[in-house]
Biotite code that builds the C-alpha atoms (Angstrom):
import biotite.structure as struc

atoms = struc.array([
    struc.Atom([30.228, -59.624, 22.980], chain_id="A", res_id=1, res_name="MET", atom_name="CA", element="C"),
    struc.Atom([29.248, -58.775, 19.323], chain_id="A", res_id=2, res_name="LYS", atom_name="CA", element="C"),
    struc.Atom([30.507, -55.391, 19.626], chain_id="A", res_id=3, res_name="LYS", atom_name="CA", element="C"),
    struc.Atom([34.197, -56.829, 20.521], chain_id="A", res_id=4, res_name="ALA", atom_name="CA", element="C"),
    struc.Atom([34.160, -59.210, 18.008], chain_id="A", res_id=5, res_name="TYR", atom_name="CA", element="C"),
    struc.Atom([33.327, -56.474, 15.427], chain_id="A", res_id=6, res_name="LYS", atom_name="CA", element="C"),
    struc.Atom([36.032, -54.471, 16.792], chain_id="A", res_id=7, res_name="GLY", atom_name="CA", element="C"),
    struc.Atom([38.603, -57.422, 16.286], chain_id="A", res_id=8, res_name="VAL", atom_name="CA", element="C"),
    struc.Atom([37.585, -58.211, 12.820], chain_id="A", res_id=9, res_name="VAL", atom_name="CA", element="C"),
    struc.Atom([37.858, -54.560, 12.053], chain_id="A", res_id=10, res_name="LEU", atom_name="CA", element="C"),
    struc.Atom([41.380, -54.184, 13.577], chain_id="A", res_id=11, res_name="ALA", atom_name="CA", element="C"),
    struc.Atom([42.420, -57.225, 11.775], chain_id="A", res_id=12, res_name="GLY", atom_name="CA", element="C"),
    struc.Atom([41.020, -55.976, 8.496], chain_id="A", res_id=13, res_name="LEU", atom_name="CA", element="C"),
    struc.Atom([42.739, -52.573, 9.086], chain_id="A", res_id=14, res_name="ALA", atom_name="CA", element="C"),
    struc.Atom([46.180, -54.477, 9.656], chain_id="A", res_id=15, res_name="THR", atom_name="CA", element="C"),
    struc.Atom([45.723, -56.573, 6.520], chain_id="A", res_id=16, res_name="ALA", atom_name="CA", element="C"),
    struc.Atom([45.006, -53.654, 4.396], chain_id="A", res_id=17, res_name="THR", atom_name="CA", element="C"),
    struc.Atom([48.214, -51.831, 5.771], chain_id="A", res_id=18, res_name="VAL", atom_name="CA", element="C"),
    struc.Atom([50.384, -55.098, 5.269], chain_id="A", res_id=19, res_name="VAL", atom_name="CA", element="C"),
    struc.Atom([48.792, -55.690, 1.584], chain_id="A", res_id=20, res_name="LEU", atom_name="CA", element="C"),
    struc.Atom([49.617, -51.794, 0.711], chain_id="A", res_id=21, res_name="ALA", atom_name="CA", element="C"),
    struc.Atom([52.973, -52.084, 2.065], chain_id="A", res_id=22, res_name="SER", atom_name="CA", element="C"),
    struc.Atom([53.849, -55.189, 0.046], chain_id="A", res_id=23, res_name="GLN", atom_name="CA", element="C"),
    struc.Atom([52.078, -53.667, -3.086], chain_id="A", res_id=24, res_name="ALA", atom_name="CA", element="C"),
    struc.Atom([54.344, -50.626, -2.667], chain_id="A", res_id=25, res_name="GLN", atom_name="CA", element="C"),
    struc.Atom([57.567, -52.843, -2.141], chain_id="A", res_id=26, res_name="ALA", atom_name="CA", element="C"),
    struc.Atom([56.376, -54.819, -5.384], chain_id="A", res_id=27, res_name="GLN", atom_name="CA", element="C"),
    struc.Atom([55.742, -51.527, -7.256], chain_id="A", res_id=28, res_name="ASN", atom_name="CA", element="C"),
    struc.Atom([59.168, -50.355, -6.497], chain_id="A", res_id=29, res_name="THR", atom_name="CA", element="C"),
    struc.Atom([60.869, -53.643, -7.757], chain_id="A", res_id=30, res_name="SER", atom_name="CA", element="C"),
    struc.Atom([58.644, -53.912, -10.858], chain_id="A", res_id=31, res_name="THR", atom_name="CA", element="C"),
    struc.Atom([58.397, -50.353, -12.182], chain_id="A", res_id=32, res_name="ASN", atom_name="CA", element="C"),
    struc.Atom([61.413, -49.401, -13.953], chain_id="A", res_id=33, res_name="PRO", atom_name="CA", element="C"),
    struc.Atom([63.926, -47.099, -12.073], chain_id="A", res_id=34, res_name="PRO", atom_name="CA", element="C"),
    struc.Atom([63.380, -43.291, -12.615], chain_id="A", res_id=35, res_name="GLN", atom_name="CA", element="C"),
    struc.Atom([66.041, -41.357, -14.366], chain_id="A", res_id=36, res_name="THR", atom_name="CA", element="C"),
    struc.Atom([66.976, -37.827, -14.406], chain_id="A", res_id=37, res_name="VAL", atom_name="CA", element="C"),
    struc.Atom([65.082, -35.757, -16.637], chain_id="A", res_id=38, res_name="THR", atom_name="CA", element="C"),
    struc.Atom([68.174, -34.345, -18.866], chain_id="A", res_id=39, res_name="GLN", atom_name="CA", element="C"),
    struc.Atom([71.605, -35.057, -19.366], chain_id="A", res_id=40, res_name="VAL", atom_name="CA", element="C"),
    struc.Atom([74.209, -32.551, -21.158], chain_id="A", res_id=41, res_name="ASP", atom_name="CA", element="C"),
    struc.Atom([76.632, -35.265, -22.679], chain_id="A", res_id=42, res_name="ILE", atom_name="CA", element="C"),
    struc.Atom([78.966, -32.290, -23.767], chain_id="A", res_id=43, res_name="ALA", atom_name="CA", element="C"),
    struc.Atom([79.035, -31.636, -19.806], chain_id="A", res_id=44, res_name="LYS", atom_name="CA", element="C"),
    struc.Atom([79.052, -35.338, -18.809], chain_id="A", res_id=45, res_name="TYR", atom_name="CA", element="C"),
    struc.Atom([82.141, -36.427, -20.938], chain_id="A", res_id=46, res_name="GLN", atom_name="CA", element="C"),
    struc.Atom([85.708, -36.860, -19.274], chain_id="A", res_id=47, res_name="GLY", atom_name="CA", element="C"),
    struc.Atom([86.734, -38.650, -16.415], chain_id="A", res_id=48, res_name="ASP", atom_name="CA", element="C"),
    struc.Atom([84.665, -40.412, -13.493], chain_id="A", res_id=49, res_name="TRP", atom_name="CA", element="C"),
    struc.Atom([86.153, -42.549, -10.832], chain_id="A", res_id=50, res_name="TYR", atom_name="CA", element="C"),
    struc.Atom([84.318, -45.465, -9.510], chain_id="A", res_id=51, res_name="GLU", atom_name="CA", element="C"),
    struc.Atom([83.332, -45.040, -6.135], chain_id="A", res_id=52, res_name="ILE", atom_name="CA", element="C"),
    struc.Atom([81.170, -48.149, -5.479], chain_id="A", res_id=53, res_name="ALA", atom_name="CA", element="C"),
    struc.Atom([79.392, -50.823, -7.418], chain_id="A", res_id=54, res_name="ARG", atom_name="CA", element="C"),
    struc.Atom([77.345, -53.726, -7.068], chain_id="A", res_id=55, res_name="LEU", atom_name="CA", element="C"),
    struc.Atom([79.267, -56.926, -7.800], chain_id="A", res_id=56, res_name="PRO", atom_name="CA", element="C"),
    struc.Atom([79.175, -58.041, -11.572], chain_id="A", res_id=57, res_name="MET", atom_name="CA", element="C"),
    struc.Atom([81.018, -60.672, -13.642], chain_id="A", res_id=58, res_name="TYR", atom_name="CA", element="C"),
    struc.Atom([82.791, -58.423, -16.231], chain_id="A", res_id=59, res_name="PHE", atom_name="CA", element="C"),
    struc.Atom([84.523, -56.504, -13.165], chain_id="A", res_id=60, res_name="GLN", atom_name="CA", element="C"),
    struc.Atom([85.256, -59.682, -11.272], chain_id="A", res_id=61, res_name="ARG", atom_name="CA", element="C"),
    struc.Atom([89.098, -59.135, -11.492], chain_id="A", res_id=62, res_name="ASN", atom_name="CA", element="C"),
    struc.Atom([89.023, -55.314, -10.799], chain_id="A", res_id=63, res_name="CYS", atom_name="CA", element="C"),
    struc.Atom([90.835, -54.721, -7.470], chain_id="A", res_id=64, res_name="ALA", atom_name="CA", element="C"),
    struc.Atom([91.344, -51.267, -7.225], chain_id="A", res_id=65, res_name="SER", atom_name="CA", element="C"),
    struc.Atom([91.301, -47.722, -9.384], chain_id="A", res_id=66, res_name="ASP", atom_name="CA", element="C"),
    struc.Atom([88.414, -48.364, -11.443], chain_id="A", res_id=67, res_name="SER", atom_name="CA", element="C"),
    struc.Atom([87.737, -45.075, -13.680], chain_id="A", res_id=68, res_name="LYS", atom_name="CA", element="C"),
    struc.Atom([85.699, -44.632, -16.986], chain_id="A", res_id=69, res_name="ALA", atom_name="CA", element="C"),
    struc.Atom([86.235, -42.197, -19.635], chain_id="A", res_id=70, res_name="ASN", atom_name="CA", element="C"),
    struc.Atom([83.526, -40.710, -21.673], chain_id="A", res_id=71, res_name="TYR", atom_name="CA", element="C"),
    struc.Atom([84.014, -38.877, -25.029], chain_id="A", res_id=72, res_name="ARG", atom_name="CA", element="C"),
    struc.Atom([81.172, -37.322, -27.223], chain_id="A", res_id=73, res_name="LEU", atom_name="CA", element="C"),
    struc.Atom([81.664, -38.182, -30.876], chain_id="A", res_id=74, res_name="ASN", atom_name="CA", element="C"),
    struc.Atom([80.533, -36.231, -33.876], chain_id="A", res_id=75, res_name="ALA", atom_name="CA", element="C"),
    struc.Atom([77.327, -38.709, -34.523], chain_id="A", res_id=76, res_name="ASP", atom_name="CA", element="C"),
    struc.Atom([76.498, -38.116, -30.957], chain_id="A", res_id=77, res_name="ASN", atom_name="CA", element="C"),
    struc.Atom([77.392, -41.593, -29.697], chain_id="A", res_id=78, res_name="THR", atom_name="CA", element="C"),
    struc.Atom([79.478, -41.665, -26.846], chain_id="A", res_id=79, res_name="VAL", atom_name="CA", element="C"),
    struc.Atom([83.168, -43.565, -26.715], chain_id="A", res_id=80, res_name="THR", atom_name="CA", element="C"),
    struc.Atom([83.454, -45.383, -23.587], chain_id="A", res_id=81, res_name="VAL", atom_name="CA", element="C"),
    struc.Atom([86.972, -46.387, -21.815], chain_id="A", res_id=82, res_name="ARG", atom_name="CA", element="C"),
    struc.Atom([86.790, -48.284, -18.695], chain_id="A", res_id=83, res_name="ASN", atom_name="CA", element="C"),
    struc.Atom([89.880, -49.325, -16.679], chain_id="A", res_id=84, res_name="GLN", atom_name="CA", element="C"),
    struc.Atom([90.913, -50.662, -13.420], chain_id="A", res_id=85, res_name="CYS", atom_name="CA", element="C"),
    struc.Atom([93.869, -52.430, -11.737], chain_id="A", res_id=86, res_name="ILE", atom_name="CA", element="C"),
    struc.Atom([93.191, -56.310, -11.184], chain_id="A", res_id=87, res_name="THR", atom_name="CA", element="C"),
    struc.Atom([94.008, -58.358, -8.448], chain_id="A", res_id=88, res_name="LYS", atom_name="CA", element="C"),
    struc.Atom([97.357, -59.247, -9.990], chain_id="A", res_id=89, res_name="LYS", atom_name="CA", element="C"),
    struc.Atom([98.390, -55.575, -10.298], chain_id="A", res_id=90, res_name="GLY", atom_name="CA", element="C"),
    struc.Atom([97.857, -55.283, -14.229], chain_id="A", res_id=91, res_name="LYS", atom_name="CA", element="C"),
    struc.Atom([95.938, -52.626, -16.053], chain_id="A", res_id=92, res_name="LEU", atom_name="CA", element="C"),
    struc.Atom([92.543, -54.018, -17.538], chain_id="A", res_id=93, res_name="GLN", atom_name="CA", element="C"),
    struc.Atom([90.809, -51.717, -20.207], chain_id="A", res_id=94, res_name="VAL", atom_name="CA", element="C"),
    struc.Atom([87.859, -52.231, -21.982], chain_id="A", res_id=95, res_name="ALA", atom_name="CA", element="C"),
    struc.Atom([86.701, -49.774, -24.945], chain_id="A", res_id=96, res_name="GLU", atom_name="CA", element="C"),
    struc.Atom([82.967, -49.640, -25.913], chain_id="A", res_id=97, res_name="GLY", atom_name="CA", element="C"),
    struc.Atom([80.291, -47.234, -27.364], chain_id="A", res_id=98, res_name="LEU", atom_name="CA", element="C"),
    struc.Atom([77.107, -45.679, -25.804], chain_id="A", res_id=99, res_name="ALA", atom_name="CA", element="C"),
    struc.Atom([73.910, -44.708, -27.453], chain_id="A", res_id=100, res_name="THR", atom_name="CA", element="C"),
    struc.Atom([71.292, -42.654, -26.219], chain_id="A", res_id=101, res_name="SER", atom_name="CA", element="C"),
    struc.Atom([67.929, -44.389, -25.975], chain_id="A", res_id=102, res_name="GLN", atom_name="CA", element="C"),
    struc.Atom([66.024, -41.212, -25.149], chain_id="A", res_id=103, res_name="ASN", atom_name="CA", element="C"),
    struc.Atom([67.412, -38.297, -27.138], chain_id="A", res_id=104, res_name="PRO", atom_name="CA", element="C"),
    struc.Atom([67.509, -35.294, -26.293], chain_id="A", res_id=105, res_name="PRO", atom_name="CA", element="C"),
    struc.Atom([67.000, -36.218, -22.660], chain_id="A", res_id=106, res_name="GLN", atom_name="CA", element="C"),
    struc.Atom([69.953, -38.732, -22.927], chain_id="A", res_id=107, res_name="ASN", atom_name="CA", element="C"),
    struc.Atom([69.187, -40.282, -19.531], chain_id="A", res_id=108, res_name="SER", atom_name="CA", element="C"),
    struc.Atom([68.935, -43.728, -20.823], chain_id="A", res_id=109, res_name="LYS", atom_name="CA", element="C"),
    struc.Atom([72.160, -45.040, -22.923], chain_id="A", res_id=110, res_name="LEU", atom_name="CA", element="C"),
    struc.Atom([72.860, -48.494, -24.060], chain_id="A", res_id=111, res_name="LYS", atom_name="CA", element="C"),
    struc.Atom([76.664, -49.593, -23.958], chain_id="A", res_id=112, res_name="VAL", atom_name="CA", element="C"),
    struc.Atom([78.119, -52.377, -25.963], chain_id="A", res_id=113, res_name="THR", atom_name="CA", element="C"),
    struc.Atom([81.793, -53.635, -25.410], chain_id="A", res_id=114, res_name="PHE", atom_name="CA", element="C"),
    struc.Atom([81.483, -55.867, -28.512], chain_id="A", res_id=115, res_name="LEU", atom_name="CA", element="C"),
    struc.Atom([84.356, -55.503, -30.979], chain_id="A", res_id=116, res_name="PRO", atom_name="CA", element="C"),
    struc.Atom([83.594, -52.725, -33.438], chain_id="A", res_id=117, res_name="LYS", atom_name="CA", element="C"),
    struc.Atom([82.682, -55.078, -36.327], chain_id="A", res_id=118, res_name="GLY", atom_name="CA", element="C"),
    struc.Atom([79.890, -56.461, -34.312], chain_id="A", res_id=119, res_name="LEU", atom_name="CA", element="C"),
    struc.Atom([78.376, -53.837, -32.395], chain_id="A", res_id=120, res_name="ARG", atom_name="CA", element="C"),
    struc.Atom([75.317, -53.591, -34.948], chain_id="A", res_id=121, res_name="TRP", atom_name="CA", element="C"),
    struc.Atom([74.236, -57.040, -33.309], chain_id="A", res_id=122, res_name="LEU", atom_name="CA", element="C"),
    struc.Atom([70.948, -56.526, -31.637], chain_id="A", res_id=123, res_name="PRO", atom_name="CA", element="C"),
    struc.Atom([72.434, -58.368, -28.391], chain_id="A", res_id=124, res_name="PHE", atom_name="CA", element="C"),
    struc.Atom([75.582, -57.403, -26.151], chain_id="A", res_id=125, res_name="GLY", atom_name="CA", element="C"),
    struc.Atom([74.194, -54.072, -25.151], chain_id="A", res_id=126, res_name="LYS", atom_name="CA", element="C"),
    struc.Atom([73.439, -53.091, -21.494], chain_id="A", res_id=127, res_name="GLY", atom_name="CA", element="C"),
    struc.Atom([71.530, -50.406, -19.814], chain_id="A", res_id=128, res_name="ASP", atom_name="CA", element="C"),
    struc.Atom([73.356, -47.370, -18.360], chain_id="A", res_id=129, res_name="TYR", atom_name="CA", element="C"),
    struc.Atom([70.578, -45.379, -16.745], chain_id="A", res_id=130, res_name="TRP", atom_name="CA", element="C"),
    struc.Atom([71.388, -41.853, -15.007], chain_id="A", res_id=131, res_name="ILE", atom_name="CA", element="C"),
    struc.Atom([69.393, -42.092, -11.986], chain_id="A", res_id=132, res_name="LEU", atom_name="CA", element="C"),
    struc.Atom([70.923, -39.059, -9.884], chain_id="A", res_id=133, res_name="LYS", atom_name="CA", element="C"),
    struc.Atom([73.364, -36.416, -11.155], chain_id="A", res_id=134, res_name="LEU", atom_name="CA", element="C"),
    struc.Atom([74.028, -33.384, -9.265], chain_id="A", res_id=135, res_name="ASP", atom_name="CA", element="C"),
    struc.Atom([73.618, -29.915, -11.361], chain_id="A", res_id=136, res_name="GLU", atom_name="CA", element="C"),
    struc.Atom([77.595, -29.535, -11.499], chain_id="A", res_id=137, res_name="ASN", atom_name="CA", element="C"),
    struc.Atom([78.207, -32.931, -12.999], chain_id="A", res_id=138, res_name="TYR", atom_name="CA", element="C"),
    struc.Atom([80.360, -34.064, -10.035], chain_id="A", res_id=139, res_name="GLN", atom_name="CA", element="C"),
    struc.Atom([78.492, -37.211, -8.854], chain_id="A", res_id=140, res_name="THR", atom_name="CA", element="C"),
    struc.Atom([76.430, -39.545, -10.506], chain_id="A", res_id=141, res_name="VAL", atom_name="CA", element="C"),
    struc.Atom([74.489, -42.662, -9.872], chain_id="A", res_id=142, res_name="LEU", atom_name="CA", element="C"),
    struc.Atom([74.098, -45.292, -12.754], chain_id="A", res_id=143, res_name="ILE", atom_name="CA", element="C"),
    struc.Atom([72.012, -48.295, -12.841], chain_id="A", res_id=144, res_name="GLY", atom_name="CA", element="C"),
    struc.Atom([69.440, -50.134, -15.341], chain_id="A", res_id=145, res_name="GLY", atom_name="CA", element="C"),
    struc.Atom([65.946, -51.412, -15.523], chain_id="A", res_id=146, res_name="GLU", atom_name="CA", element="C"),
    struc.Atom([67.042, -54.830, -14.388], chain_id="A", res_id=147, res_name="SER", atom_name="CA", element="C"),
    struc.Atom([68.511, -53.407, -11.031], chain_id="A", res_id=148, res_name="ARG", atom_name="CA", element="C"),
    struc.Atom([71.519, -55.844, -11.633], chain_id="A", res_id=149, res_name="GLU", atom_name="CA", element="C"),
    struc.Atom([74.075, -52.936, -12.229], chain_id="A", res_id=150, res_name="TYR", atom_name="CA", element="C"),
    struc.Atom([74.668, -49.992, -9.886], chain_id="A", res_id=151, res_name="LEU", atom_name="CA", element="C"),
    struc.Atom([77.560, -47.549, -9.956], chain_id="A", res_id=152, res_name="TRP", atom_name="CA", element="C"),
    struc.Atom([78.366, -44.410, -7.867], chain_id="A", res_id=153, res_name="VAL", atom_name="CA", element="C"),
    struc.Atom([80.859, -42.447, -9.832], chain_id="A", res_id=154, res_name="LEU", atom_name="CA", element="C"),
    struc.Atom([82.712, -39.105, -8.930], chain_id="A", res_id=155, res_name="SER", atom_name="CA", element="C"),
    struc.Atom([85.090, -36.675, -10.651], chain_id="A", res_id=156, res_name="ARG", atom_name="CA", element="C"),
    struc.Atom([87.377, -37.036, -8.124], chain_id="A", res_id=157, res_name="THR", atom_name="CA", element="C"),
    struc.Atom([88.596, -40.792, -6.634], chain_id="A", res_id=158, res_name="PRO", atom_name="CA", element="C"),
    struc.Atom([87.328, -39.706, -3.173], chain_id="A", res_id=159, res_name="ASN", atom_name="CA", element="C"),
    struc.Atom([83.715, -38.961, -2.277], chain_id="A", res_id=160, res_name="LEU", atom_name="CA", element="C"),
    struc.Atom([82.616, -37.395, 1.010], chain_id="A", res_id=161, res_name="ASP", atom_name="CA", element="C"),
    struc.Atom([80.530, -40.006, 3.081], chain_id="A", res_id=162, res_name="GLU", atom_name="CA", element="C"),
    struc.Atom([77.548, -37.811, 3.279], chain_id="A", res_id=163, res_name="GLN", atom_name="CA", element="C"),
    struc.Atom([77.376, -37.203, -0.352], chain_id="A", res_id=164, res_name="THR", atom_name="CA", element="C"),
    struc.Atom([78.129, -41.207, -1.031], chain_id="A", res_id=165, res_name="TYR", atom_name="CA", element="C"),
    struc.Atom([75.149, -42.090, 1.630], chain_id="A", res_id=166, res_name="GLN", atom_name="CA", element="C"),
    struc.Atom([72.805, -39.785, -0.238], chain_id="A", res_id=167, res_name="ASP", atom_name="CA", element="C"),
    struc.Atom([73.171, -41.532, -3.710], chain_id="A", res_id=168, res_name="TYR", atom_name="CA", element="C"),
    struc.Atom([73.128, -44.924, -1.890], chain_id="A", res_id=169, res_name="VAL", atom_name="CA", element="C"),
    struc.Atom([69.735, -43.705, -0.475], chain_id="A", res_id=170, res_name="ASN", atom_name="CA", element="C"),
    struc.Atom([68.623, -42.740, -3.778], chain_id="A", res_id=171, res_name="THR", atom_name="CA", element="C"),
    struc.Atom([69.658, -46.190, -5.010], chain_id="A", res_id=172, res_name="ALA", atom_name="CA", element="C"),
    struc.Atom([67.709, -48.009, -2.044], chain_id="A", res_id=173, res_name="LYS", atom_name="CA", element="C"),
    struc.Atom([64.476, -45.907, -2.691], chain_id="A", res_id=174, res_name="GLN", atom_name="CA", element="C"),
    struc.Atom([64.556, -47.043, -6.221], chain_id="A", res_id=175, res_name="GLN", atom_name="CA", element="C"),
    struc.Atom([64.790, -51.005, -5.277], chain_id="A", res_id=176, res_name="GLY", atom_name="CA", element="C"),
    struc.Atom([68.338, -51.599, -5.628], chain_id="A", res_id=177, res_name="TYR", atom_name="CA", element="C"),
    struc.Atom([70.193, -53.999, -2.997], chain_id="A", res_id=178, res_name="ASP", atom_name="CA", element="C"),
    struc.Atom([72.674, -51.592, -1.721], chain_id="A", res_id=179, res_name="VAL", atom_name="CA", element="C"),
    struc.Atom([73.868, -54.126, 0.776], chain_id="A", res_id=180, res_name="SER", atom_name="CA", element="C"),
    struc.Atom([76.072, -55.798, -1.736], chain_id="A", res_id=181, res_name="LYS", atom_name="CA", element="C"),
    struc.Atom([77.821, -52.647, -2.729], chain_id="A", res_id=182, res_name="LEU", atom_name="CA", element="C"),
    struc.Atom([81.532, -52.798, -3.009], chain_id="A", res_id=183, res_name="ILE", atom_name="CA", element="C"),
    struc.Atom([83.384, -49.740, -2.113], chain_id="A", res_id=184, res_name="ARG", atom_name="CA", element="C"),
    struc.Atom([86.124, -49.173, -4.773], chain_id="A", res_id=185, res_name="THR", atom_name="CA", element="C"),
    struc.Atom([89.781, -48.167, -3.321], chain_id="A", res_id=186, res_name="PRO", atom_name="CA", element="C"),
    struc.Atom([92.017, -45.849, -5.457], chain_id="A", res_id=187, res_name="HIS", atom_name="CA", element="C"),
    struc.Atom([95.828, -46.101, -5.048], chain_id="A", res_id=188, res_name="THR", atom_name="CA", element="C"),
    struc.Atom([96.850, -43.920, -8.000], chain_id="A", res_id=189, res_name="GLN", atom_name="CA", element="C"),
    struc.Atom([96.729, -40.221, -8.550], chain_id="A", res_id=190, res_name="LYS", atom_name="CA", element="C"),
])
């Protein structure tokens, strides 16, 4: 009887250990910051990127289709950002901002502001733009931030094959992002 009781207790302890370890791993994923790529060559990164998918966010609430970003490297190593989309009412919506690397020369963590030029010096109004995954040819990228509230899959073309898309979504999921809320972006313009 004692032997059977001891076996049940040990099995219970082993199960509890596995459950606690898996909970700790899940917490570790969401409390540790996402991992960025090792290095980003901003000169290669500049140009047009099409939004393939994104998590819902307030500042893109009116975007219905054709979301696109353009990045241009400036002489002072900042990056001019121009985002655009077609709204639900069929109008072109444009936002211009400025990105600054937070970890030069790696350039995988940037801060972006869309405040008016005269207010960009303020210590608030800046968002994370972390490059989480980027292919070696600079054709597909996964962007997020430390809070995991923002996430974008971008591509150099308005269409991305499903296998590549799922690969980038899986990376986001492994990094603790809620990919169940991703919105796929339709592109109607060429």
